[in-house]
PDB file of N, CA, C and O in Angstrom:
ATOM      1  N   MET A   1     101.113 -64.033-101.424  1.00  0.00           N
ATOM      2  CA  MET A   1     100.756 -63.371 -99.545  1.00  0.00           C
ATOM      3  C   MET A   1     100.007 -62.128-100.511  1.00  0.00           C
ATOM      4  O   MET A   1      98.828 -61.993-100.185  1.00  0.00           O
ATOM      5  N   GLU A   2     100.402 -61.279-101.526  1.00  0.00           N
ATOM      6  CA  GLU A   2      99.437 -60.024-101.778  1.00  0.00           C
ATOM      7  C   GLU A   2      98.124 -60.293-102.240  1.00  0.00           C
ATOM      8  O   GLU A   2      97.135 -59.863-101.646  1.00  0.00           O
ATOM      9  N   ILE A   3      98.045 -61.183-103.571  1.00  0.00           N
ATOM     10  CA  ILE A   3      97.303 -62.389-103.600  1.00  0.00           C
ATOM     11  C   ILE A   3      96.024 -62.425-102.599  1.00  0.00           C
ATOM     12  O   ILE A   3      94.908 -62.078-102.985  1.00  0.00           O
ATOM     13  N   TRP A   4      96.325 -62.943-101.084  1.00  0.00           N
ATOM     14  CA  TRP A   4      94.922 -63.490-100.535  1.00  0.00           C
ATOM     15  C   TRP A   4      95.540 -61.807-100.111  1.00  0.00           C
ATOM     16  O   TRP A   4      95.080 -61.223-101.092  1.00  0.00           O
ATOM     17  N   LEU A   5      95.981 -61.131 -99.617  1.00  0.00           N
ATOM     18  CA  LEU A   5      95.550 -59.927 -98.798  1.00  0.00           C
ATOM     19  C   LEU A   5      94.839 -58.968 -99.271  1.00  0.00           C
ATOM     20  O   LEU A   5      94.079 -58.221 -98.654  1.00  0.00           O
ATOM     21  N   ASP A   6      95.153 -58.994-100.660  1.00  0.00           N
ATOM     22  CA  ASP A   6      93.772 -59.014-101.469  1.00  0.00           C
ATOM     23  C   ASP A   6      93.064 -58.605-101.195  1.00  0.00           C
ATOM     24  O   ASP A   6      92.597 -57.541-100.789  1.00  0.00           O
ATOM     25  N   LYS A   7      92.804 -59.989-101.532  1.00  0.00           N
ATOM     26  CA  LYS A   7      91.104 -60.553-101.415  1.00  0.00           C
ATOM     27  C   LYS A   7      90.662 -60.487-100.134  1.00  0.00           C
ATOM     28  O   LYS A   7      89.438 -60.484-100.001  1.00  0.00           O
ATOM     29  N   GLN A   8      91.636 -60.410 -98.707  1.00  0.00           N
ATOM     30  CA  GLN A   8      90.829 -60.729 -97.275  1.00  0.00           C
ATOM     31  C   GLN A   8      90.643 -59.287 -97.706  1.00  0.00           C
ATOM     32  O   GLN A   8      89.428 -59.097 -97.659  1.00  0.00           O
ATOM     33  N   ILE A   9      91.335 -58.024 -98.157  1.00  0.00           N
ATOM     34  CA  ILE A   9      90.337 -56.422 -98.150  1.00  0.00           C
ATOM     35  C   ILE A   9      89.404 -56.084 -99.062  1.00  0.00           C
ATOM     36  O   ILE A   9      88.462 -55.305 -98.919  1.00  0.00           O
ATOM     37  N   ALA A  10      89.648 -56.576 -99.803  1.00  0.00           N
ATOM     38  CA  ALA A  10      88.182 -56.669-100.328  1.00  0.00           C
ATOM     39  C   ALA A  10      87.048 -57.771-100.560  1.00  0.00           C
ATOM     40  O   ALA A  10      86.140 -57.849-101.387  1.00  0.00           O
ATOM     41  N   LYS A  11      87.511 -58.702 -99.364  1.00  0.00           N
ATOM     42  CA  LYS A  11      86.075 -58.825 -98.605  1.00  0.00           C
ATOM     43  C   LYS A  11      85.448 -57.860 -97.885  1.00  0.00           C
ATOM     44  O   LYS A  11      84.323 -57.360 -97.889  1.00  0.00           O
ATOM     45  N   SER A  12      87.088 -57.633 -96.874  1.00  0.00           N
ATOM     46  CA  SER A  12      85.980 -56.407 -95.826  1.00  0.00           C
ATOM     47  C   SER A  12      85.804 -55.304 -95.719  1.00  0.00           C
ATOM     48  O   SER A  12      85.665 -54.421 -94.872  1.00  0.00           O
ATOM     49  N   ASN A  13      85.858 -55.671 -97.896  1.00  0.00           N
ATOM     50  CA  ASN A  13      85.578 -54.534 -97.878  1.00  0.00           C
ATOM     51  C   ASN A  13      86.258 -52.818 -96.941  1.00  0.00           C
ATOM     52  O   ASN A  13      85.826 -51.821 -96.361  1.00  0.00           O
ATOM     53  N   ILE A  14      86.972 -53.178 -97.175  1.00  0.00           N
ATOM     54  CA  ILE A  14      87.849 -51.764 -95.740  1.00  0.00           C
ATOM     55  C   ILE A  14      89.008 -51.154 -96.558  1.00  0.00           C
ATOM     56  O   ILE A  14      89.552 -52.017 -97.247  1.00  0.00           O
ATOM     57  N   SER A  15      89.426 -50.201 -96.658  1.00  0.00           N
ATOM     58  CA  SER A  15      90.116 -49.668 -97.811  1.00  0.00           C
ATOM     59  C   SER A  15      91.849 -50.299 -96.225  1.00  0.00           C
ATOM     60  O   SER A  15      91.902 -50.844 -95.122  1.00  0.00           O
ATOM     61  N   HIS A  16      93.105 -49.522 -97.552  1.00  0.00           N
ATOM     62  CA  HIS A  16      94.512 -49.763 -96.925  1.00  0.00           C
ATOM     63  C   HIS A  16      94.467 -48.976 -95.309  1.00  0.00           C
ATOM     64  O   HIS A  16      94.495 -49.349 -94.137  1.00  0.00           O
ATOM     65  N   LYS A  17      94.368 -47.446 -96.192  1.00  0.00           N
ATOM     66  CA  LYS A  17      93.862 -46.727 -94.257  1.00  0.00           C
ATOM     67  C   LYS A  17      93.082 -46.747 -93.574  1.00  0.00           C
ATOM     68  O   LYS A  17      93.145 -46.289 -92.433  1.00  0.00           O
ATOM     69  N   ASP A  18      92.202 -47.241 -94.038  1.00  0.00           N
ATOM     70  CA  ASP A  18      91.566 -47.863 -93.060  1.00  0.00           C
ATOM     71  C   ASP A  18      92.073 -49.385 -92.478  1.00  0.00           C
ATOM     72  O   ASP A  18      92.146 -49.440 -91.250  1.00  0.00           O
ATOM     73  N   LEU A  19      92.299 -50.164 -92.946  1.00  0.00           N
ATOM     74  CA  LEU A  19      93.626 -51.389 -92.316  1.00  0.00           C
ATOM     75  C   LEU A  19      94.502 -50.770 -91.449  1.00  0.00           C
ATOM     76  O   LEU A  19      94.514 -51.298 -90.336  1.00  0.00           O
ATOM     77  N   ALA A  20      95.133 -49.962 -91.568  1.00  0.00           N
ATOM     78  CA  ALA A  20      96.238 -48.817 -91.154  1.00  0.00           C
ATOM     79  C   ALA A  20      95.823 -48.921 -89.755  1.00  0.00           C
ATOM     80  O   ALA A  20      96.283 -49.529 -88.789  1.00  0.00           O
ATOM     81  N   GLU A  21      94.458 -47.873 -89.992  1.00  0.00           N
ATOM     82  CA  GLU A  21      93.969 -46.972 -89.036  1.00  0.00           C
ATOM     83  C   GLU A  21      94.443 -48.565 -87.255  1.00  0.00           C
ATOM     84  O   GLU A  21      95.287 -48.776 -86.383  1.00  0.00           O
ATOM     85  N   LYS A  22      92.649 -49.360 -88.018  1.00  0.00           N
ATOM     86  CA  LYS A  22      92.779 -50.421 -87.117  1.00  0.00           C
ATOM     87  C   LYS A  22      93.772 -51.602 -86.233  1.00  0.00           C
ATOM     88  O   LYS A  22      93.460 -52.239 -85.227  1.00  0.00           O
ATOM     89  N   THR A  23      95.307 -51.628 -87.163  1.00  0.00           N
ATOM     90  CA  THR A  23      96.005 -52.051 -86.973  1.00  0.00           C
ATOM     91  C   THR A  23      96.801 -51.538 -85.931  1.00  0.00           C
ATOM     92  O   THR A  23      96.998 -51.919 -84.777  1.00  0.00           O
ATOM     93  N   GLY A  24      97.271 -50.464 -86.685  1.00  0.00           N
ATOM     94  CA  GLY A  24      98.372 -49.698 -85.942  1.00  0.00           C
ATOM     95  C   GLY A  24      99.557 -50.124 -86.646  1.00  0.00           C
ATOM     96  O   GLY A  24     100.524 -50.538 -86.006  1.00  0.00           O
ATOM     97  N   ILE A  25      99.577 -50.035 -88.412  1.00  0.00           N
ATOM     98  CA  ILE A  25     100.515 -50.249 -88.510  1.00  0.00           C
ATOM     99  C   ILE A  25     100.782 -49.166 -89.594  1.00  0.00           C
ATOM    100  O   ILE A  25      99.870 -48.344 -89.681  1.00  0.00           O
ATOM    101  N   SER A  26     101.857 -48.981 -90.459  1.00  0.00           N
ATOM    102  CA  SER A  26     101.762 -48.384 -91.343  1.00  0.00           C
ATOM    103  C   SER A  26     101.377 -48.214 -92.671  1.00  0.00           C
ATOM    104  O   SER A  26     101.864 -49.122 -93.343  1.00  0.00           O
ATOM    105  N   PRO A  27     100.647 -47.367 -93.403  1.00  0.00           N
ATOM    106  CA  PRO A  27      99.838 -48.398 -94.812  1.00  0.00           C
ATOM    107  C   PRO A  27     100.727 -48.251 -95.456  1.00  0.00           C
ATOM    108  O   PRO A  27     100.869 -49.095 -96.341  1.00  0.00           O
ATOM    109  N   THR A  28     101.552 -47.367 -95.381  1.00  0.00           N
ATOM    110  CA  THR A  28     103.071 -47.284 -96.589  1.00  0.00           C
ATOM    111  C   THR A  28     103.299 -49.260 -96.554  1.00  0.00           C
ATOM    112  O   THR A  28     103.120 -49.898 -97.592  1.00  0.00           O
ATOM    113  N   SER A  29     103.778 -50.107 -94.962  1.00  0.00           N
ATOM    114  CA  SER A  29     103.789 -51.167 -94.735  1.00  0.00           C
ATOM    115  C   SER A  29     102.909 -52.189 -95.254  1.00  0.00           C
ATOM    116  O   SER A  29     103.272 -53.360 -95.146  1.00  0.00           O
ATOM    117  N   ILE A  30     101.816 -51.919 -95.798  1.00  0.00           N
ATOM    118  CA  ILE A  30     100.579 -52.804 -96.129  1.00  0.00           C
ATOM    119  C   ILE A  30     100.608 -51.981 -97.426  1.00  0.00           C
ATOM    120  O   ILE A  30     100.418 -52.870 -98.257  1.00  0.00           O
ATOM    121  N   SER A  31     100.715 -50.963 -98.039  1.00  0.00           N
ATOM    122  CA  SER A  31     100.967 -50.700 -99.460  1.00  0.00           C
ATOM    123  C   SER A  31     102.546 -52.823 -99.992  1.00  0.00           C
ATOM    124  O   SER A  31     102.198 -53.880-100.519  1.00  0.00           O
ATOM    125  N   LYS A  32     103.496 -52.547 -99.655  1.00  0.00           N
ATOM    126  CA  LYS A  32     104.364 -53.000 -99.551  1.00  0.00           C
ATOM    127  C   LYS A  32     103.896 -54.692-100.027  1.00  0.00           C
ATOM    128  O   LYS A  32     104.066 -55.365-101.044  1.00  0.00           O
ATOM    129  N   TRP A  33     103.090 -54.973 -98.416  1.00  0.00           N
ATOM    130  CA  TRP A  33     102.445 -56.157 -98.261  1.00  0.00           C
ATOM    131  C   TRP A  33     101.665 -56.555 -99.942  1.00  0.00           C
ATOM    132  O   TRP A  33     101.699 -57.408-100.830  1.00  0.00           O
ATOM    133  N   THR A  34     100.805 -54.887 -99.469  1.00  0.00           N
ATOM    134  CA  THR A  34     100.338 -55.778-101.173  1.00  0.00           C
ATOM    135  C   THR A  34     100.873 -56.360-102.434  1.00  0.00           C
ATOM    136  O   THR A  34     100.374 -57.364-102.942  1.00  0.00           O
ATOM    137  N   ASN A  35     102.067 -55.613-103.021  1.00  0.00           N
ATOM    138  CA  ASN A  35     102.234 -55.322-104.111  1.00  0.00           C
ATOM    139  C   ASN A  35     103.141 -56.712-103.902  1.00  0.00           C
ATOM    140  O   ASN A  35     102.690 -57.660-104.544  1.00  0.00           O
ATOM    141  N   GLY A  36     104.307 -56.992-103.140  1.00  0.00           N
ATOM    142  CA  GLY A  36     105.046 -57.868-102.493  1.00  0.00           C
ATOM    143  C   GLY A  36     105.687 -57.687-102.980  1.00  0.00           C
ATOM    144  O   GLY A  36     106.073 -58.359-103.937  1.00  0.00           O
ATOM    145  N   VAL A  37     106.385 -56.151-102.373  1.00  0.00           N
ATOM    146  CA  VAL A  37     107.926 -56.149-101.869  1.00  0.00           C
ATOM    147  C   VAL A  37     108.331 -56.170-100.650  1.00  0.00           C
ATOM    148  O   VAL A  37     109.442 -55.820-100.252  1.00  0.00           O
ATOM    149  N   VAL A  38     107.211 -56.686 -99.856  1.00  0.00           N
ATOM    150  CA  VAL A  38     108.524 -57.279 -98.821  1.00  0.00           C
ATOM    151  C   VAL A  38     107.228 -58.129 -98.072  1.00  0.00           C
ATOM    152  O   VAL A  38     106.079 -57.725 -98.250  1.00  0.00           O
ATOM    153  N   TYR A  39     107.586 -59.692 -96.969  1.00  0.00           N
ATOM    154  CA  TYR A  39     106.413 -59.925 -96.524  1.00  0.00           C
ATOM    155  C   TYR A  39     105.437 -59.189 -95.091  1.00  0.00           C
ATOM    156  O   TYR A  39     105.972 -58.316 -94.409  1.00  0.00           O
ATOM    157  N   PRO A  40     104.688 -59.440 -94.928  1.00  0.00           N
ATOM    158  CA  PRO A  40     103.859 -59.298 -93.304  1.00  0.00           C
ATOM    159  C   PRO A  40     105.775 -60.472 -92.074  1.00  0.00           C
ATOM    160  O   PRO A  40     106.556 -61.332 -92.483  1.00  0.00           O
ATOM    161  N   LYS A  41     105.651 -59.787 -90.701  1.00  0.00           N
ATOM    162  CA  LYS A  41     105.463 -60.662 -89.491  1.00  0.00           C
ATOM    163  C   LYS A  41     104.480 -61.076 -88.991  1.00  0.00           C
ATOM    164  O   LYS A  41     103.383 -60.573 -88.748  1.00  0.00           O
ATOM    165  N   VAL A  42     104.799 -61.783 -88.879  1.00  0.00           N
ATOM    166  CA  VAL A  42     103.191 -63.353 -88.316  1.00  0.00           C
ATOM    167  C   VAL A  42     102.729 -61.824 -87.166  1.00  0.00           C
ATOM    168  O   VAL A  42     101.565 -61.424 -87.131  1.00  0.00           O
ATOM    169  N   ILE A  43     103.275 -61.498 -86.757  1.00  0.00           N
ATOM    170  CA  ILE A  43     102.468 -60.564 -85.224  1.00  0.00           C
ATOM    171  C   ILE A  43     101.679 -59.354 -85.968  1.00  0.00           C
ATOM    172  O   ILE A  43     100.858 -58.803 -85.235  1.00  0.00           O
ATOM    173  N   HIS A  44     101.802 -58.703 -87.635  1.00  0.00           N
ATOM    174  CA  HIS A  44     101.129 -57.966 -88.250  1.00  0.00           C
ATOM    175  C   HIS A  44     100.186 -58.568 -89.026  1.00  0.00           C
ATOM    176  O   HIS A  44      99.340 -57.875 -89.590  1.00  0.00           O
ATOM    177  N   LEU A  45     100.214 -60.522 -89.215  1.00  0.00           N
ATOM    178  CA  LEU A  45      99.593 -60.955 -89.379  1.00  0.00           C
ATOM    179  C   LEU A  45      97.890 -61.000 -89.272  1.00  0.00           C
ATOM    180  O   LEU A  45      96.792 -60.815 -89.796  1.00  0.00           O
ATOM    181  N   VAL A  46      98.977 -61.560 -87.710  1.00  0.00           N
ATOM    182  CA  VAL A  46      97.254 -61.706 -86.637  1.00  0.00           C
ATOM    183  C   VAL A  46      96.526 -60.576 -87.025  1.00  0.00           C
ATOM    184  O   VAL A  46      95.504 -60.515 -87.708  1.00  0.00           O
ATOM    185  N   ALA A  47      97.308 -59.523 -86.402  1.00  0.00           N
ATOM    186  CA  ALA A  47      96.629 -58.308 -86.208  1.00  0.00           C
ATOM    187  C   ALA A  47      95.306 -57.865 -87.560  1.00  0.00           C
ATOM    188  O   ALA A  47      94.363 -57.174 -87.174  1.00  0.00           O
ATOM    189  N   MET A  48      95.329 -58.157 -88.556  1.00  0.00           N
ATOM    190  CA  MET A  48      95.102 -57.969 -90.059  1.00  0.00           C
ATOM    191  C   MET A  48      94.025 -58.832 -89.682  1.00  0.00           C
ATOM    192  O   MET A  48      92.817 -58.635 -89.542  1.00  0.00           O
ATOM    193  N   CYS A  49      94.854 -59.970 -89.535  1.00  0.00           N
ATOM    194  CA  CYS A  49      92.841 -60.967 -89.890  1.00  0.00           C
ATOM    195  C   CYS A  49      91.892 -60.719 -88.213  1.00  0.00           C
ATOM    196  O   CYS A  49      90.711 -60.940 -87.945  1.00  0.00           O
ATOM    197  N   GLU A  50      92.868 -60.259 -87.476  1.00  0.00           N
ATOM    198  CA  GLU A  50      91.340 -59.407 -86.255  1.00  0.00           C
ATOM    199  C   GLU A  50      90.767 -58.990 -86.783  1.00  0.00           C
ATOM    200  O   GLU A  50      89.540 -58.980 -86.876  1.00  0.00           O
ATOM    201  N   VAL A  51      91.577 -58.508 -87.296  1.00  0.00           N
ATOM    202  CA  VAL A  51      90.600 -57.026 -88.772  1.00  0.00           C
ATOM    203  C   VAL A  51      89.077 -57.721 -89.743  1.00  0.00           C
ATOM    204  O   VAL A  51      87.864 -57.519 -89.790  1.00  0.00           O
ATOM    205  N   PHE A  52      90.188 -58.688 -90.455  1.00  0.00           N
ATOM    206  CA  PHE A  52      89.129 -59.125 -91.608  1.00  0.00           C
ATOM    207  C   PHE A  52      88.226 -59.947 -90.449  1.00  0.00           C
ATOM    208  O   PHE A  52      87.024 -59.691 -90.515  1.00  0.00           O
ATOM    209  N   ALA A  53      88.473 -60.536 -89.797  1.00  0.00           N
ATOM    210  CA  ALA A  53      87.319 -61.101 -88.905  1.00  0.00           C
ATOM    211  C   ALA A  53      86.628 -60.978 -88.402  1.00  0.00           C
ATOM    212  O   ALA A  53      85.768 -61.801 -88.088  1.00  0.00           O
ATOM    213  N   MET A  54      86.782 -59.197 -87.934  1.00  0.00           N
ATOM    214  CA  MET A  54      84.994 -58.874 -87.004  1.00  0.00           C
ATOM    215  C   MET A  54      84.063 -58.534 -88.692  1.00  0.00           C
ATOM    216  O   MET A  54      82.888 -58.841 -88.892  1.00  0.00           O
ATOM    217  N   TYR A  55      84.967 -57.863 -89.678  1.00  0.00           N
ATOM    218  CA  TYR A  55      83.718 -57.639 -90.778  1.00  0.00           C
ATOM    219  C   TYR A  55      84.241 -58.860 -91.896  1.00  0.00           C
ATOM    220  O   TYR A  55      84.219 -58.715 -93.118  1.00  0.00           O
ATOM    221  N   GLN A  56      84.654 -59.939 -91.257  1.00  0.00           N
ATOM    222  CA  GLN A  56      83.568 -61.111 -92.249  1.00  0.00           C
ATOM    223  C   GLN A  56      82.918 -62.427 -90.944  1.00  0.00           C
ATOM    224  O   GLN A  56      82.958 -63.657 -90.913  1.00  0.00           O
ATOM    225  N   ASP A  57      82.580 -61.781 -90.378  1.00  0.00           N
ATOM    226  CA  ASP A  57      82.566 -62.241 -88.735  1.00  0.00           C
ATOM    227  C   ASP A  57      82.865 -64.207 -88.897  1.00  0.00           C
ATOM    228  O   ASP A  57      82.108 -65.166 -88.752  1.00  0.00           O
ATOM    229  N   ARG A  58      84.388 -64.080 -89.269  1.00  0.00           N
ATOM    230  CA  ARG A  58      85.095 -65.928 -88.929  1.00  0.00           C
ATOM    231  C   ARG A  58      86.198 -65.809 -87.772  1.00  0.00           C
ATOM    232  O   ARG A  58      86.680 -64.851 -87.168  1.00  0.00           O
ATOM    233  N   ASN A  59      86.344 -66.873 -87.734  1.00  0.00           N
ATOM    234  CA  ASN A  59      87.122 -67.217 -86.808  1.00  0.00           C
ATOM    235  C   ASN A  59      88.931 -66.430 -86.468  1.00  0.00           C
ATOM    236  O   ASN A  59      89.321 -67.493 -86.951  1.00  0.00           O
ATOM    237  N   PRO A  60      89.522 -66.078 -86.314  1.00  0.00           N
ATOM    238  CA  PRO A  60      90.695 -65.224 -86.848  1.00  0.00           C
ATOM    239  C   PRO A  60      91.294 -65.658 -87.287  1.00  0.00           C
ATOM    240  O   PRO A  60      91.854 -65.245 -88.302  1.00  0.00           O
ATOM    241  N   ARG A  61      91.527 -66.978 -86.609  1.00  0.00           N
ATOM    242  CA  ARG A  61      92.234 -68.138 -86.361  1.00  0.00           C
ATOM    243  C   ARG A  61      92.890 -68.616 -87.471  1.00  0.00           C
ATOM    244  O   ARG A  61      94.083 -68.782 -87.729  1.00  0.00           O
ATOM    245  N   GLN A  62      91.347 -68.897 -88.383  1.00  0.00           N
ATOM    246  CA  GLN A  62      91.788 -70.471 -89.298  1.00  0.00           C
ATOM    247  C   GLN A  62      91.956 -68.666 -90.313  1.00  0.00           C
ATOM    248  O   GLN A  62      92.843 -68.925 -91.126  1.00  0.00           O
ATOM    249  N   LEU A  63      91.563 -67.299 -90.534  1.00  0.00           N
ATOM    250  CA  LEU A  63      92.719 -66.608 -91.251  1.00  0.00           C
ATOM    251  C   LEU A  63      93.760 -66.526 -91.071  1.00  0.00           C
ATOM    252  O   LEU A  63      94.461 -66.662 -92.073  1.00  0.00           O
ATOM    253  N   VAL A  64      94.385 -66.296 -89.907  1.00  0.00           N
ATOM    254  CA  VAL A  64      95.354 -66.660 -89.818  1.00  0.00           C
ATOM    255  C   VAL A  64      96.589 -67.333 -89.947  1.00  0.00           C
ATOM    256  O   VAL A  64      97.725 -66.926 -90.190  1.00  0.00           O
ATOM    257  N   PHE A  65      95.817 -69.165 -89.594  1.00  0.00           N
ATOM    258  CA  PHE A  65      96.402 -70.018 -90.840  1.00  0.00           C
ATOM    259  C   PHE A  65      96.322 -70.525 -92.034  1.00  0.00           C
ATOM    260  O   PHE A  65      96.809 -71.527 -92.556  1.00  0.00           O
ATOM    261  N   GLU A  66      95.135 -69.078 -92.657  1.00  0.00           N
ATOM    262  CA  GLU A  66      95.546 -69.051 -94.356  1.00  0.00           C
ATOM    263  C   GLU A  66      96.145 -68.621 -94.697  1.00  0.00           C
ATOM    264  O   GLU A  66      96.566 -68.447 -95.841  1.00  0.00           O
ATOM    265  N   ALA A  67      96.343 -68.352 -93.905  1.00  0.00           N
ATOM    266  CA  ALA A  67      97.203 -66.604 -94.037  1.00  0.00           C
ATOM    267  C   ALA A  67      98.838 -67.100 -94.591  1.00  0.00           C
ATOM    268  O   ALA A  67      99.423 -66.624 -95.564  1.00  0.00           O
ATOM    269  N   LEU A  68      99.543 -68.586 -93.318  1.00  0.00           N
ATOM    270  CA  LEU A  68      99.821 -68.518 -92.575  1.00  0.00           C
ATOM    271  C   LEU A  68     100.638 -70.304 -94.433  1.00  0.00           C
ATOM    272  O   LEU A  68     101.678 -70.652 -94.994  1.00  0.00           O
ATOM    273  N   MET A  69      99.571 -70.544 -94.417  1.00  0.00           N
ATOM    274  CA  MET A  69     100.026 -71.968 -95.935  1.00  0.00           C
ATOM    275  C   MET A  69      99.611 -70.858 -96.881  1.00  0.00           C
ATOM    276  O   MET A  69      99.301 -71.662 -97.760  1.00  0.00           O
ATOM    277  N   ASN A  70      99.381 -69.846 -97.363  1.00  0.00           N
ATOM    278  CA  ASN A  70      99.643 -69.106 -98.282  1.00  0.00           C
ATOM    279  C   ASN A  70     100.800 -69.224 -98.802  1.00  0.00           C
ATOM    280  O   ASN A  70     101.270 -69.712 -99.830  1.00  0.00           O
ATOM    281  N   THR A  71     101.500 -68.214 -97.107  1.00  0.00           N
ATOM    282  CA  THR A  71     102.556 -67.803 -97.434  1.00  0.00           C
ATOM    283  C   THR A  71     103.611 -69.510 -97.508  1.00  0.00           C
ATOM    284  O   THR A  71     104.664 -69.194 -98.061  1.00  0.00           O
ATOM    285  N   ALA A  72     103.634 -70.473 -97.290  1.00  0.00           N
ATOM    286  CA  ALA A  72     104.599 -71.614 -97.024  1.00  0.00           C
ATOM    287  C   ALA A  72     104.173 -72.252 -98.710  1.00  0.00           C
ATOM    288  O   ALA A  72     105.151 -72.751 -99.265  1.00  0.00           O
ATOM    289  N   GLU A  73     103.359 -72.270 -99.228  1.00  0.00           N
ATOM    290  CA  GLU A  73     102.914 -72.480-100.248  1.00  0.00           C
ATOM    291  C   GLU A  73     103.274 -71.234-101.963  1.00  0.00           C
ATOM    292  O   GLU A  73     103.364 -71.303-103.189  1.00  0.00           O
ATOM    293  N   MET A  74     103.324 -70.581-101.205  1.00  0.00           N
ATOM    294  CA  MET A  74     104.058 -69.525-103.087  1.00  0.00           C
ATOM    295  C   MET A  74     105.101 -69.651-102.019  1.00  0.00           C
ATOM    296  O   MET A  74     103.957 -70.042-101.784  1.00  0.00           O
ATOM    297  N   ASN A  75     106.592 -69.788-100.610  1.00  0.00           N
ATOM    298  CA  ASN A  75     107.632 -69.997-100.441  1.00  0.00           C
ATOM    299  C   ASN A  75     108.170 -71.713-101.166  1.00  0.00           C
ATOM    300  O   ASN A  75     109.338 -72.069-101.325  1.00  0.00           O
ATOM    301  N   ASN A  76     107.431 -72.190-101.360  1.00  0.00           N
ATOM    302  CA  ASN A  76     107.244 -73.885-101.607  1.00  0.00           C
ATOM    303  C   ASN A  76     107.906 -73.703-103.319  1.00  0.00           C
ATOM    304  O   ASN A  76     109.011 -74.125-103.661  1.00  0.00           O
ATOM    305  N   ALA A  77     106.715 -72.821-104.418  1.00  0.00           N
ATOM    306  CA  ALA A  77     106.619 -72.695-105.640  1.00  0.00           C
ATOM    307  C   ALA A  77     107.867 -72.112-105.970  1.00  0.00           C
ATOM    308  O   ALA A  77     108.357 -72.549-107.011  1.00  0.00           O
ATOM    309  N   GLN A  78     108.649 -71.068-105.246  1.00  0.00           N
ATOM    310  CA  GLN A  78     109.447 -70.197-105.805  1.00  0.00           C
ATOM    311  C   GLN A  78     111.100 -71.200-105.707  1.00  0.00           C
ATOM    312  O   GLN A  78     112.206 -70.955-106.190  1.00  0.00           O
ATOM    313  N   LYS A  79     110.522 -72.537-104.731  1.00  0.00           N
ATOM    314  CA  LYS A  79     111.572 -72.819-104.345  1.00  0.00           C
ATOM    315  C   LYS A  79     112.124 -73.926-105.444  1.00  0.00           C
ATOM    316  O   LYS A  79     113.258 -74.289-105.756  1.00  0.00           O
ATOM    317  N   ARG A  80     110.402 -74.403-106.017  1.00  0.00           N
ATOM    318  CA  ARG A  80     110.834 -74.615-107.604  1.00  0.00           C
ATOM    319  C   ARG A  80     111.178 -74.102-108.385  1.00  0.00           C
ATOM    320  O   ARG A  80     112.204 -74.428-108.982  1.00  0.00           O
ATOM    321  N   TRP A  81     110.543 -73.215-108.655  1.00  0.00           N
ATOM    322  CA  TRP A  81     110.695 -72.689-109.756  1.00  0.00           C
ATOM    323  C   TRP A  81     112.416 -72.240-109.986  1.00  0.00           C
ATOM    324  O   TRP A  81     112.964 -71.840-111.013  1.00  0.00           O
ATOM    325  N   MET A  82     113.116 -72.530-108.328  1.00  0.00           N
ATOM    326  CA  MET A  82     114.306 -71.613-108.236  1.00  0.00           C
ATOM    327  C   MET A  82     115.553 -73.256-108.734  1.00  0.00           C
ATOM    328  O   MET A  82     116.773 -73.285-108.897  1.00  0.00           O
ATOM    329  N   LYS A  83     114.670 -74.187-108.812  1.00  0.00           N
ATOM    330  CA  LYS A  83     115.283 -75.500-108.635  1.00  0.00           C
ATOM    331  C   LYS A  83     114.806 -75.913-110.212  1.00  0.00           C
ATOM    332  O   LYS A  83     115.442 -76.700-110.912  1.00  0.00           O
ATOM    333  N   ARG A  84     113.579 -75.236-110.625  1.00  0.00           N
ATOM    334  CA  ARG A  84     114.183 -75.649-112.418  1.00  0.00           C
ATOM    335  C   ARG A  84     114.279 -74.848-112.733  1.00  0.00           C
ATOM    336  O   ARG A  84     113.228 -74.592-113.321  1.00  0.00           O
ATOM    337  N   ASN A  85     115.321 -73.567-112.838  1.00  0.00           N
ATOM    338  CA  ASN A  85     115.337 -72.822-113.129  1.00  0.00           C
ATOM    339  C   ASN A  85     116.706 -73.260-113.325  1.00  0.00           C
ATOM    340  O   ASN A  85     117.307 -73.340-114.396  1.00  0.00           O
ATOM    341  N   ALA A  86     117.176 -73.570-112.017  1.00  0.00           N
ATOM    342  CA  ALA A  86     118.863 -74.125-111.814  1.00  0.00           C
ATOM    343  C   ALA A  86     119.280 -75.128-113.047  1.00  0.00           C
ATOM    344  O   ALA A  86     120.343 -75.332-113.634  1.00  0.00           O
ATOM    345  N   LYS A  87     118.024 -75.629-113.160  1.00  0.00           N
ATOM    346  CA  LYS A  87     118.852 -77.311-113.876  1.00  0.00           C
ATOM    347  C   LYS A  87     118.629 -76.699-115.603  1.00  0.00           C
ATOM    348  O   LYS A  87     119.112 -77.356-116.525  1.00  0.00           O
ATOM    349  N   ARG A  88     117.895 -75.465-115.863  1.00  0.00           N
ATOM    350  CA  ARG A  88     117.714 -75.501-117.384  1.00  0.00           C
ATOM    351  C   ARG A  88     119.359 -74.587-117.695  1.00  0.00           C
ATOM    352  O   ARG A  88     120.028 -74.565-118.728  1.00  0.00           O
ATOM    353  N   GLU A  89     119.576 -74.015-116.564  1.00  0.00           N
ATOM    354  CA  GLU A  89     121.119 -73.220-116.926  1.00  0.00           C
ATOM    355  C   GLU A  89     122.226 -74.225-117.043  1.00  0.00           C
ATOM    356  O   GLU A  89     123.128 -74.092-117.870  1.00  0.00           O
ATOM    357  N   ALA A  90     122.129 -75.544-115.947  1.00  0.00           N
ATOM    358  CA  ALA A  90     123.034 -76.501-115.822  1.00  0.00           C
ATOM    359  C   ALA A  90     123.102 -76.756-117.528  1.00  0.00           C
ATOM    360  O   ALA A  90     123.937 -76.381-118.352  1.00  0.00           O
ATOM    361  N   ILE A  91     121.797 -77.593-117.684  1.00  0.00           N
ATOM    362  CA  ILE A  91     121.765 -77.790-119.208  1.00  0.00           C
ATOM    363  C   ILE A  91     122.023 -77.333-120.762  1.00  0.00           C
ATOM    364  O   ILE A  91     122.292 -77.903-121.819  1.00  0.00           O
ATOM    365  N   ASN A  92     121.722 -75.586-120.185  1.00  0.00           N
ATOM    366  CA  ASN A  92     121.576 -75.333-120.891  1.00  0.00           C
ATOM    367  C   ASN A  92     123.620 -74.626-121.271  1.00  0.00           C
ATOM    368  O   ASN A  92     124.087 -73.990-122.216  1.00  0.00           O
ATOM    369  N   LYS A  93     124.254 -75.189-119.975  1.00  0.00           N
ATOM    370  CA  LYS A  93     126.015 -74.259-120.246  1.00  0.00           C
ATOM    371  C   LYS A  93     126.749 -75.625-121.293  1.00  0.00           C
ATOM    372  O   LYS A  93     127.894 -75.518-121.733  1.00  0.00           O
TER     373      LYS A  93
END
């Protein structure tokens, strides 16, 4: 999520502070999301995508879809990594 969010912020040429002001989301939350500390709730994703869509002249629904797909792909990748890691640990025991 953090990579996708950083890319959208860069494409929109908007600062974290401006994004926070336009969405009503705290700058601290946006910072945590871009650093991968936590993930935003869907309602916050929608709010950010509406702002990104204005700056990028894109459909906000498409941006929300991309964000959700990115999150799903990251979750799947993390599950695959954990599964592989568990197998390696079992072999090494």
